DRENVEXPA-796635 format. One record per residue (C-alpha): residue in three letters; x, y negated, z negated. Coordinates in Angstrom, 3 decimals, m for minus. Layout:
! DRENVEXPA-796635
   res          u          v          w
   ALA          X          Y          Z
...
This chain:
! DRENVEXPA-796635
   res          u          v          w
   UNK     24.734    m13.399     m8.165
   UNK     21.539    m14.849     m9.663
   UNK     20.658    m17.011     m6.616
   UNK     20.541    m13.803     m4.562
   UNK     17.228    m12.948     m6.264
   UNK     15.658    m16.083     m4.816
   UNK     16.568    m15.330     m1.211
   UNK     13.841    m12.722     m0.454
   UNK     11.260    m15.174     m1.852
   UNK     12.409    m18.463     m0.373
   UNK     13.273    m17.255      3.141
   UNK      9.665    m16.185      3.998
   UNK      8.165    m19.391      2.598
   UNK     10.655    m21.525      4.504
   UNK     10.083    m19.476      7.648
   UNK      6.316    m19.773      7.257
   UNK      6.585    m23.575      7.073
   UNK      8.628    m23.581     10.285
   UNK      6.023    m21.411     12.009
   UNK      3.189    m23.724     10.990
   UNK      4.952    m26.729     12.527
   UNK      6.439    m25.076     15.629
   UNK      4.075    m25.385     18.610
   UNK      6.175    m23.550     21.207
   UNK      5.449    m19.816     21.294
   UNK      8.965    m18.621     22.090
   UNK     10.588    m20.628     19.304
   UNK      7.802    m19.697     16.894
   UNK      8.218    m15.970     17.574
   UNK     11.979    m16.325     17.162
   UNK     11.409    m18.014     13.803
   UNK      9.134    m15.171     12.690
   UNK     11.637    m12.508     13.735
   UNK     14.589    m14.277     12.121
   UNK     12.623    m14.770      8.914
   UNK     11.506    m11.146      8.650
   UNK     14.969     m9.764      9.418
   UNK     16.733    m12.195      7.064
   UNK     14.246    m11.328      4.317
   UNK     14.877     m7.622      4.851
   UNK     18.653     m8.199      4.795
   UNK     18.459    m10.231      1.595
   UNK     16.244     m7.559      0.021
   UNK     18.819     m4.926      0.979
   UNK     21.588     m6.995     m0.598
   UNK     19.532     m7.356     m3.767
   UNK     19.205     m3.566     m3.850
   UNK     22.914     m2.930     m3.256
   UNK     24.565     m5.707     m5.251
   UNK     24.201     m6.315     m8.995
   UNK     22.095     m9.403     m9.660
   UNK     21.586    m10.792    m13.168
   UNK     18.021    m11.565    m14.312
   UNK     16.932    m15.106    m13.532
   UNK     14.529    m17.294    m15.496
   UNK     12.646    m19.736    m13.284
   UNK     10.367    m21.587    m15.668
   UNK      9.195    m21.515    m19.279
   UNK      5.451    m22.058    m19.455
   UNK      4.735    m21.809    m23.171
   UNK      6.801    m20.169    m25.894
   UNK      7.639    m16.669    m24.685
   UNK      5.675    m17.025    m21.430
   UNK      8.228    m17.384    m18.655
   UNK      8.434    m16.923    m14.927
   UNK     11.467    m14.724    m14.383
   UNK     12.990    m12.413    m11.771
   UNK     14.977     m9.211    m12.110
   UNK     15.751     m6.164    m10.010
   UNK     15.228     m2.603    m11.209
   UNK     14.908      0.822     m9.504
   UNK     11.121      0.574     m9.073
   UNK     11.466     m2.913     m7.598
   UNK     14.158     m1.671     m5.199
   UNK     11.847      1.074     m3.952
   UNK      9.093     m1.405     m3.119
   UNK     11.482     m4.004     m1.679
   UNK     12.758     m1.522      0.903
   UNK      9.291     m0.129      1.679
   UNK      7.732     m3.558      2.216
   UNK     10.651     m4.877      4.277
   UNK     10.692     m1.868      6.589
   UNK      6.943     m1.864      7.218
   UNK      6.905     m5.619      7.813
   UNK      9.608     m5.430     10.487
   UNK      7.778     m2.740     12.452
   UNK      4.391     m4.462     12.271
   UNK      5.899     m7.804     13.320
   UNK      6.914     m6.539     16.760
   UNK      3.484     m4.991     17.334
   UNK      1.785     m8.208     16.255
   UNK      3.356    m10.436     18.924
   UNK      1.371     m9.159     21.949
   UNK     m1.690     m8.265     19.894
   UNK     m2.142    m11.698     18.304
   UNK     m1.347    m13.424     21.611
   UNK     m4.357    m11.545     22.982
   UNK     m6.560    m12.378     19.962
   UNK     m5.477    m16.019     19.694
   UNK     m4.563    m18.424     16.863
   UNK     m0.978    m17.154     16.766
   UNK      0.370    m20.094     14.785
   UNK     m2.193    m19.610     12.027
   UNK     m1.703    m15.849     11.824
   UNK      2.093    m15.794     11.800
   UNK      2.340    m18.671      9.344
   UNK      0.358    m16.816      6.690
   UNK      1.812    m13.456      7.778
   UNK      5.353    m14.711      7.147
   UNK      4.632    m16.416      3.829
   UNK      2.719    m13.394      2.509
   UNK      5.934    m11.396      2.791
   UNK      7.516    m13.701      0.208
   UNK      4.767    m12.978     m2.324
   UNK      5.323     m9.232     m1.998
   UNK      9.042     m9.723     m2.498
   UNK      8.150    m11.704     m5.627
   UNK      5.938     m8.869     m6.893
   UNK      8.785     m6.409     m6.506
   UNK     11.238     m8.679     m8.336
   UNK      8.942     m9.813    m11.160
   UNK     10.578     m9.424    m14.546
   UNK      7.408     m9.711    m16.629
   UNK      3.643     m9.551    m16.340
   UNK      3.048    m13.301    m16.041
   UNK      5.392    m13.550    m13.054
   UNK      3.801    m10.473    m11.530
   UNK      0.308    m11.928    m11.970
   UNK      1.317    m15.223    m10.340
   UNK      2.665    m13.500     m7.222
   UNK     m0.285    m11.075     m7.198
   UNK     m2.800    m13.928     m6.991
   UNK     m0.659    m15.819     m4.475
   UNK     m0.489    m12.692     m2.326
   UNK     m4.297    m12.576     m2.260
   UNK     m4.601    m16.242     m1.278
   UNK     m2.105    m15.874      1.575
   UNK     m3.622    m12.650      2.956
   UNK     m7.249    m13.843      2.920
   UNK     m6.583    m15.887      6.126
   UNK     m5.371    m12.690      7.822
   UNK     m8.781    m11.116      7.216
   UNK    m10.548    m14.369      8.157
   UNK     m8.489    m14.722     11.342
   UNK    m11.221    m14.465     14.001
   UNK    m13.448    m16.870     12.076
   UNK    m16.754    m15.229     13.019
   UNK    m19.539    m14.431     10.562
   UNK    m18.250    m10.915      9.901
   UNK    m14.744    m12.162      9.174
   UNK    m16.039    m14.893      6.849
   UNK    m18.110    m12.418      4.860
   UNK    m15.289     m9.877      4.686
   UNK    m12.715    m12.447      3.582
   UNK    m14.991    m13.753      0.812
   UNK    m15.581    m10.193     m0.347
   UNK    m11.858     m9.462     m0.327
   UNK    m11.157    m12.678     m2.234
   UNK    m13.906    m12.048     m4.775
   UNK    m12.896     m8.472     m5.534
   UNK     m9.210     m9.357     m5.696
   UNK     m9.635    m12.329     m8.024
   UNK    m12.020    m10.368    m10.243
   UNK     m9.613     m7.432    m10.453
   UNK     m6.605     m9.623    m11.207
   UNK     m8.640    m11.516    m13.807
   UNK     m9.566     m8.288    m15.588
   UNK     m5.897     m7.269    m15.640
   UNK     m4.869    m10.676    m17.020
   UNK     m7.541    m10.566    m19.729
   UNK     m6.275     m7.128    m20.716
   UNK     m2.732     m8.455    m21.005
   UNK     m3.855    m11.168    m23.444
   UNK     m5.251     m8.441    m25.723
   UNK     m2.103     m6.356    m25.268
   UNK      0.468     m9.135    m25.754
   UNK      0.440     m9.252    m29.596
   UNK      1.484     m5.593    m29.692
   UNK      4.494     m5.926    m27.379
   UNK      8.059     m6.148    m28.588
   UNK      8.890     m8.151    m25.453
   UNK      6.942     m9.610    m22.550
   UNK      9.550     m8.295    m20.120
   UNK      8.941     m5.043    m18.287
   UNK     10.878     m2.247    m19.985
   UNK     11.124      1.332    m18.695
   UNK      9.504      3.575    m21.288
   UNK      7.164      0.823    m22.455
   UNK      7.397     m2.354    m24.513
   UNK      4.799     m1.483    m27.158
   UNK      5.526     m1.882    m30.852
   UNK      4.562      1.706    m31.646
   UNK      3.877      1.047    m35.339
   UNK      1.486     m1.847    m34.801
   UNK     m0.021     m0.308    m31.674
   UNK     m0.767      2.927    m33.531
   UNK     m3.055      1.042    m35.881
   UNK     m5.225     m0.159    m32.984
   UNK     m4.775      2.771    m30.626
   UNK     m8.367      3.063    m29.384
   UNK     m8.666     m0.643    m28.637
   UNK     m5.396     m0.607    m26.701
   UNK     m6.527      2.419    m24.714
   UNK     m9.650      0.522    m23.666
   UNK     m7.447     m2.427    m22.690
   UNK     m5.266     m0.092    m20.622
   UNK     m8.321      1.302    m18.848
   UNK     m9.507     m2.197    m17.957
   UNK     m6.076     m3.244    m16.678
   UNK     m5.931     m0.152    m14.469
   UNK     m9.398     m0.907    m13.086
   UNK     m8.282     m4.479    m12.444
   UNK     m5.213     m3.532    m10.429
   UNK     m7.081     m0.542     m9.031
   UNK     m9.311     m2.987     m7.179
   UNK     m6.445     m3.767     m4.807
   UNK     m5.592     m0.057     m4.602
   UNK     m9.135      0.920     m3.608
   UNK     m9.986      2.808     m6.806
   UNK    m13.685      3.401     m7.470
   UNK    m15.788      1.401     m8.237
   UNK    m13.760     m1.565     m6.890
   UNK    m12.994     m0.290     m3.376
   UNK    m15.774     m1.859     m1.306
   UNK    m13.627     m4.714      0.073
   UNK    m11.388     m2.279      1.949
   UNK    m14.061     m0.893      4.242
   UNK    m15.426     m4.388      4.911
   UNK    m12.102     m6.126      5.593
   UNK    m10.443     m3.527      7.849
   UNK    m12.943     m3.496     10.742
   UNK    m12.854     m7.299     11.171
   UNK     m9.160     m7.984     10.525
   UNK     m6.686     m7.871     13.439
   UNK     m4.917     m4.503     13.696
   UNK     m1.555     m5.800     12.369
   UNK     m3.349     m7.232      9.326
   UNK     m5.202     m3.944      8.801
   UNK     m1.891     m2.086      8.929
   UNK     m0.445     m4.346      6.238
   UNK     m3.587     m4.208      4.093
   UNK     m3.582     m0.416      4.142
   UNK      0.146      0.270      4.191
   UNK      1.450     m2.476      1.894
   UNK     m1.164     m4.672      0.182
   UNK     m2.945     m1.721     m1.425
   UNK      0.448     m0.602     m2.771
   UNK      0.658     m3.881     m4.702
   UNK     m2.210     m2.591     m6.827
   UNK     m0.377      0.694     m7.310
   UNK      2.742     m1.228     m8.345
   UNK      0.681     m3.116    m10.917
   UNK     m0.625      0.158    m12.343
   UNK      2.906      1.571    m12.486
   UNK      4.170     m1.514    m14.346
   UNK      1.352     m1.376    m16.890
   UNK      1.607      2.399    m17.379
   UNK      5.363      2.888    m17.644
   UNK      6.762     m0.588    m18.361
   UNK      4.241     m1.942    m20.875
   UNK      2.524      1.066    m22.476
   UNK      4.835      4.024    m21.883
   UNK      3.786      7.558    m21.037
   UNK      4.021      8.856    m24.625
   UNK      1.300      6.476    m25.824
   UNK     m1.091      7.571    m23.048
   UNK     m0.441     11.296    m22.669
   UNK     m3.282     13.515    m23.835
   UNK     m5.703     10.643    m24.497
   UNK     m9.261     10.207    m23.284
   UNK     m8.177      7.425    m20.948
   UNK     m5.784      9.736    m19.102
   UNK     m8.578     12.286    m18.701
   UNK    m11.082      9.688    m17.479
   UNK     m8.639      8.205    m14.971
   UNK     m7.737     11.623    m13.579
   UNK    m11.440     12.324    m13.027
   UNK    m11.921      8.876    m11.484
   UNK     m9.051      9.337     m9.020
   UNK    m10.334     12.759     m7.959
   UNK    m13.792     11.285     m7.461
   UNK    m12.275      8.541     m5.305
   UNK    m10.284     11.070     m3.260
   UNK    m13.363     13.163     m2.502
   UNK    m15.723     10.220     m1.931
   UNK    m13.327      8.429      0.393
   UNK    m12.749     11.564      2.447
   UNK    m16.459     12.326      2.699
   UNK    m17.372      8.790      3.763
   UNK    m14.549      8.801      6.319
   UNK    m15.887     12.084      7.696
   UNK    m19.319     10.519      8.246
   UNK    m18.106      7.153      9.607
   UNK    m18.306      6.504     13.377
   UNK    m16.355      3.215     13.623
   UNK    m12.657      4.042     14.044
   UNK    m11.060      1.341     11.872
   UNK    m13.703      1.766      9.181
   UNK    m13.043      5.517      9.190
   UNK     m9.350      4.790      8.651
   UNK    m10.271      2.369      5.843
   UNK    m12.246      5.050      4.000
   UNK     m9.268      7.325      4.543
   UNK     m7.061      4.745      2.809
   UNK     m9.401      4.741     m0.194
   UNK     m8.905      8.488     m0.462
   UNK     m5.197      8.673      0.277
   UNK     m4.132      5.906     m2.135
   UNK     m5.884      7.743     m4.944
   UNK     m3.631     10.732     m4.210
   UNK     m0.798      8.552     m5.502
   UNK     m2.856      7.349     m8.475
   UNK     m3.665     10.959     m9.348
   UNK      0.063     11.717     m9.432
   UNK      0.708      8.707    m11.670
   UNK     m2.014      9.590    m14.183
   UNK     m0.788     13.193    m14.433
   UNK      2.121     11.706    m16.421
   UNK      4.459     14.454    m15.270
   UNK      7.759     14.148    m13.426
   UNK      6.608     16.296    m10.509
   UNK      3.380     14.318    m10.300
   UNK      5.333     11.050    m10.272
   UNK      7.595     12.386     m7.515
   UNK      4.474     13.201     m5.503
   UNK      3.011      9.762     m6.209
   UNK      6.106      7.853     m5.072
   UNK      6.475     10.016     m1.970
   UNK      2.778      9.571     m1.209
   UNK      3.159      5.791     m1.475
   UNK      5.936      5.875      1.113
   UNK      4.614      8.543      3.440
   UNK      1.067      7.174      3.448
   UNK      2.353      3.699      4.323
   UNK      4.245      5.083      7.312
   UNK      1.498      7.393      8.622
   UNK     m1.436      5.048      8.024
   UNK      0.363      2.123      9.642
   UNK      0.986      4.310     12.681
   UNK     m2.735      5.126     12.793
   UNK     m3.842      1.511     12.489
   UNK     m1.348      0.386     15.131
   UNK     m2.594      3.127     17.433
   UNK     m6.174      2.038     16.783
   UNK     m5.106     m1.529     17.520
   UNK     m3.466     m0.519     20.803
   UNK     m6.638      1.303     21.852
   UNK     m8.765     m1.711     20.948
   UNK     m6.329     m4.015     22.776
   UNK     m6.495     m1.985     25.997
   UNK    m10.095     m0.745     25.956
   UNK    m12.144     m2.808     23.459
   UNK    m13.415      0.528     22.122
   UNK    m14.301      0.433     18.426
   UNK    m16.244      3.656     17.916
   UNK    m14.928      7.194     17.759
   UNK    m17.376      8.399     20.423
   UNK    m15.906      5.864     22.886
   UNK    m12.448      7.471     22.824
   UNK    m13.179     10.572     24.875
   UNK    m10.412     11.130     27.407
   UNK     m8.277      8.260     26.111
   UNK     m5.261     10.556     25.810
   UNK     m5.027     10.892     29.615
   UNK     m4.155      7.236     30.181
   UNK     m2.671      6.366     26.792
   UNK     m0.678      9.522     25.991
   UNK      2.018      7.807     23.882
   UNK     m0.578      6.122     21.708
   UNK     m2.543      9.332     21.216
   UNK      0.551     11.414     20.491
   UNK      1.550      8.910     17.810
   UNK     m1.995      9.011     16.458
   UNK     m1.853     12.821     16.433
   UNK      1.473     13.066     14.586
   UNK      0.392     10.537     11.953
   UNK     m2.919     12.375     11.543
   UNK     m1.151     15.678     10.890
   UNK      0.893     13.943      8.200
   UNK     m2.202     12.572      6.460
   UNK     m3.807     16.010      6.560
   UNK     m0.670     17.461      4.976
   UNK      0.385     19.951      7.643
   UNK      4.080     20.947      7.581
   UNK      6.601     19.894      8.695
   UNK      5.080     16.401      8.463
   UNK      6.031     14.226      5.501
   UNK      2.503     14.177      4.083
   UNK      2.822     17.861      3.221
   UNK      5.811     17.168      0.961
   UNK      4.078     14.559     m1.185
   UNK      0.967     16.695     m1.576
   UNK      3.120     19.685     m2.525
   UNK      4.724     17.701     m5.344
   UNK      1.298     16.504     m6.489
   UNK      0.118     20.109     m6.743
   UNK      3.240     21.052     m8.735
   UNK      2.697     18.065    m11.005
   UNK     m0.896     19.104    m11.603
   UNK      0.265     22.537    m12.796
   UNK      2.416     20.847    m15.458
   UNK     m0.363     18.581    m16.712
   UNK     m1.643     18.774    m20.271
   UNK     m5.204     18.715    m18.873
   UNK     m4.964     22.082    m17.173
   UNK     m8.670     22.349    m16.287
   UNK     m8.804     18.941    m14.602
   UNK     m5.484     19.637    m12.912
   UNK     m6.792     22.860    m11.379
   UNK     m9.916     21.065    m10.214
   UNK     m7.567     18.429     m8.814
   UNK     m5.752     20.986     m6.673
   UNK     m9.098     22.161     m5.298
   UNK    m10.126     18.556     m4.558
   UNK     m6.818     17.954     m2.765
   UNK     m7.450     21.008     m0.585
   UNK    m11.052     20.006      0.156
   UNK     m9.909     16.470      0.948
   UNK     m7.294     17.858      3.347
   UNK    m10.042     19.799      5.152
   UNK    m12.212     16.686      5.352
   UNK     m9.227     14.695      6.609
   UNK     m8.775     17.257      9.348
   UNK    m12.507     16.995     10.036
   UNK    m12.446     13.253     10.650
   UNK     m9.078     12.980     12.474
   UNK     m8.656     16.124     14.576
   UNK    m11.877     15.665     16.627
   UNK    m10.552     12.271     17.761
   UNK     m7.404     13.992     19.018
   UNK     m9.137     16.905     20.745
   UNK    m11.679     14.662     22.474
   UNK     m8.914     12.277     23.470
   UNK     m6.792     14.962     25.121
   UNK     m9.510     17.418     26.195
   UNK    m12.515     15.387     27.315
   UNK    m15.692     16.825     28.703
   UNK    m16.329     17.157     32.409
   UNK    m16.761     14.000     34.369
   UNK    m15.011     11.684     31.937
   UNK    m13.058      9.028     33.830
   UNK    m10.535      6.905     31.976
   UNK     m9.345      3.787     33.779
   UNK     m7.134      2.257     31.108
   UNK     m3.350      2.345     30.829
   UNK     m0.758      2.526     28.087
   UNK     m0.013     m0.547     25.989
   UNK      3.311     m2.360     26.450
   UNK      6.590     m1.426     24.795
   UNK      6.244     m3.964     21.972
   UNK      3.154     m2.055     20.878
   UNK      4.164      1.525     21.640
   UNK      7.718      1.458     20.240
   UNK      6.630      0.535     16.657
   UNK      4.117      3.402     16.745
   UNK      6.804      5.775     17.989
   UNK      9.210      4.698     15.239
   UNK      6.627      5.296     12.508
   UNK      5.543      8.623     13.998
   UNK      9.149      9.791     14.274
   UNK      9.691      8.894     10.611
   UNK      6.761     11.083      9.539
   UNK      8.477     14.041     11.219
   UNK     12.056     13.306     10.115
   UNK     11.111     12.679      6.484
   UNK      9.022     15.845      6.500
   UNK     11.917     17.969      7.776
   UNK     14.557     16.411      5.499
   UNK     12.569     14.942      2.574
   UNK     15.662     15.080      0.394
   UNK     16.767     11.819      2.007
   UNK     14.117     10.132     m0.114
   UNK     13.342     12.526     m2.964
   UNK     16.929     12.697     m4.187
   UNK     17.079      8.909     m4.351
   UNK     13.941      8.861     m6.510
   UNK     15.305     11.255     m9.150
   UNK     16.982      8.511    m11.160
   UNK     13.878      6.318    m11.052
   UNK     11.665      9.142    m12.305
   UNK     14.039      9.938    m15.155
   UNK     14.056      6.262    m16.083
   UNK     10.261      6.089    m16.143
   UNK     10.044      9.082    m18.474
   UNK     13.126      7.993    m20.475
   UNK     14.959     11.304    m19.981
């Protein structure tokens, strides 16, 4: 079954090549749809069927490019595939309106293959290769309109991403001599005897690798690209950047933390304490900046900075409950934030409105869009029975089990304050949309079904997974036990 591992990688690249050469819109859209669905099907088969590890290429000595499937990879394979399918349908009418469909869908389709490769990477070198390739193939999505703002944003995104990945790679070169194997191994691959002799140096290396991958995840001080790229990128690209691409950075941090170092080596150290403080700072700062921001997509971008660090906070707690909260936050944030960005895209598509103060009364003529926006907003705030409440509940439980009790208690307070700020920057949009002031006349109509149905699907998922979270949480139990080797 080894060739099965190649299918989720090769199908998107082959499909992307077809899209680049196909001039007819109908055939091109059919190629995109077939590619995305076939990739999702192959990813599902990889998750369900046993597939032996596969070595692709030996670079030098023990440095190899290799693929394998494990529980963490399965989680991300299914998340990425599902989000990509939903966004694809929304993108058809939106990109037709924006223009340059062939360019967008070519890179859009091929980028999916790089994320499949990230999820199936067997070792750090393979992961790094797909991580850099993912950046190169998503830069054109940010650059899509080609104006001065898009050019500046894409260069900023490229610069931050390459710098972050380079820091992570440099850290790996320092770490490599202390590994028993270059392959990812649940529980860590450190030679504990040799590593113990250079513990402080390796902790510094770990901190740098986290900062490197944290660039993609929007962790301070490497988050600035997010709020520059989102306002200029097309809405489908913004949805993927926020819902999926940022999670690639989180996946990198998970691999380094639990598959190279191991939680025992990190627990109780200064680096755990510093990273917990850094994530809480990012949560609060992102929420505060979102509260003050007037441009809708930029407000949602600042929100992403904050919400992704919820997951990072759960990871750095190094507790099982915290990890459960982190994994649930990764999933639930992707669903809710994609719904928000698609709703923002539908509003922009129908009205050309970009600022929050231009949305007064929009709920009268675009009720489906605003209801989807409202449901997703309640999930981000963490109001039951929405799914966002469940992940934040687990994060609070994980904080109570942390060895840094003082920071953990401060963390719970920060989570509550951030929830209030989230309500402060999302709920006024909803109330002004549905209950405008006197004399407000809205002349716009609802977007078409290809745009509203994906929003409705994502919004429905935030409710269903909040009411019956066991559908997901029970499936994650084995993964969490594996990460903590218990």
